[in-house]
C-alpha positions in Angstrom: 6.3 11.3 3.5 2.9 13.2 4.9 0.9 9.8 5.2 1.5 7.0 8.2 0.0 3.8 8.1 -0.8 1.9 11.9 -2.7 -1.4 12.2 -5.2 -1.3 15.5 -7.7 -4.5 16.2 -9.9 -1.7 17.3 -11.3 -0.7 14.0 -13.8 -2.4 11.3 -12.5 -0.8 8.2 -9.7 1.3 7.1 -10.4 5.3 8.3 -7.8 8.3 7.8 -7.5 10.8 10.4 -6.7 14.3 9.5 -4.8 15.7 12.4 -2.2 13.1 12.4 -2.7 12.1 8.8 -2.7 8.6 9.9 -4.1 5.3 8.1 -5.6 3.0 10.8 -5.9 -0.5 9.1 -7.6 -3.4 10.9 -5.7 -5.9 12.0 -7.8 -8.9 10.5 -6.4 -7.3 7.2 -4.8 -9.8 4.9 -1.2 -8.3 4.5 -1.3 -9.0 0.9 -4.5 -6.5 0.8 -2.9 -3.4 2.8 -1.7 -1.6 0.1 -5.2 -2.3 -1.4 -7.2 -0.9 1.6 -4.3 1.9 1.8 -4.7 2.9 -2.1 -8.5 2.5 -1.8 -8.3 5.3 1.0 -5.8 7.9 -0.6 -7.6 7.4 -3.6 -11.1 8.0 -1.6 -9.3 11.1 -0.1 -8.5 12.2 -4.2 -4.5 11.2 -4.4 -3.5 10.5 -7.5 -2.4 6.5 -7.2 0.3 4.6 -9.8 -0.8 1.4 -10.7 1.8 -0.5 -7.9 2.1 0.9 -4.9 0.6 3.7 -2.9 1.9 7.5 -3.1 1.0 10.2 -0.5 -0.1 13.8 -1.8 3.5 14.9 -2.0 4.5 12.0 -4.3 6.7 9.6 -1.7 5.9 6.0 -1.7 3.8 5.2 1.8 5.6 2.9 3.6 3.0 -0.3 4.9 5.4 -0.8 8.0 5.5 -4.6 9.0 3.0 -5.9 11.5 4.1 -7.2 14.7 2.8 -10.9 15.9 0.3 -11.0 18.0 2.2 -13.1 20.7 4.8 -10.4 20.9 2.0 -7.4 21.9 2.4 -8.5 25.6 3.8 -5.6 27.4 5.5 -8.0 29.6 9.2 -8.0 28.5 11.8 -10.8 28.8 15.3 -10.2 28.5 17.3 -13.5 27.0 20.9 -14.3 27.7 
């Protein structure tokens, strides 16, 4: 797979970075709409998309990584027993 997806709270709209081949999706996008946002970016970049899912230029499916809940994004690490 040539394209990766990441989430950021700093972006207002989906953005593609050609140097890292990364699509950045805002955290505010509803999880059910993430695939649509990724497909829209790829379609604008002339990557043909199937009816369902999202494909890279090479034909591999794009893995839309699960989001980490906000409460788990702290620098503090707690080790349980």
